N, C-alpha and C positions, 0 to 999 in steps of 0.2 A: 371454906376449904383452904388449907395451906397448899402452897405451890411446891411441888417436888423439885429437887435438883436433878436435871437430866443432862447427861454428858455423852460425848461421842456420837454414835449413831442413834441413840435414843433421844428423840425430840419430843415425843408424845407418849402417853400411856399405851396407845394403840401399837406403837413400834415394839414395845416390850411384849405385848400379846402376840404380835405377828412373828417376831423372831423366836420366842420360846414356844410358839404354837400352844398358847394357854389362854384361858379366860380369867381375867382378874376381877374378882367379885367386888361389888359396890361397898362392902365393909372393909376393904383393904385400902390403906392410905400409903401410897408410895412416898418415901422420904428421899431416897437417893437411887439413881439408876445410871449405870455406865456400860457402854458397849463399844469396844474398839477392835478394829481389824488391822493387823500389820501383815501386809502381803496377803496370804491366804488363811492365816491363823487369827482367831478371834477370842476375846475373853469378855465376860460380862459379870456385873455384880449389881444386885438389887437389894435394897434394904427397905422394909415396910413395917407398918404397924397394923395390927388387927386385934380387935377386942382388948386393947391395952397391952398387948404383948408385941415384942420386937422379933422380926424374922429377917433372914437374909437368904438369898439364892445366888449361887455361883454357876456359871456356865462357861464352857470353852470348846473350841473346835479347831480342827485342822482344815485342810482344803476340801475334804470329802463331804462334810456335813456342816450344819449350822447349830443353833442352840436348841433345836426342837428336842422335846423329851427330857429336857434338863431342868424344868421348873420343879425343883425339889426343895421346898422351904425347910429351913432349920431354925429352931428357936435360938435366940442369942441375947446378949446384953450389951449395953452401950460400952462398958469398960472393955469387953472382949473385942469389940470392933475397933475401938480406938488404940489398942495396944499392937495391932497388926500393921505390918508394912502394907501400903497400898499406893498405887500410882497416883491416885487422887485423894491422898490422905487429908490434905488441908480442906478440900471441898467436902469430903465426906464428914469430917469432924465438925465443920461449920454447919452443915445441913442438920446433923444430929443435935448440936447445941441450939440452933435456932428453933428446930421443931419442938424440942422438949422444954425449952425456956418459955416459948409461947404457950405451950400446953399448961404450964404452971400458972401463968397469968390469967388465963381464961376461967 
């Protein structure tokens, strides 16, 4: 099993499940996950692979709520993710490159 890149308040897969109030099934492989809070506002981004397809989840909140109810995966592509501005762009791109380069070797 490949190790995901977890940043900010996400230290383990269980943190993602707790904050989004979701259950991540065993066929999901988390590639990258980040959750930061600045004052009372937070934002999160998760990228994962499932059945050979790439998905991402975004979440954000103000002081009133957290990430609960925002686990809404969207299909995506590597090129689409890499062209966007992201506060952890280098870490995200490195995680994607490592994940899929390793996949090709195996």
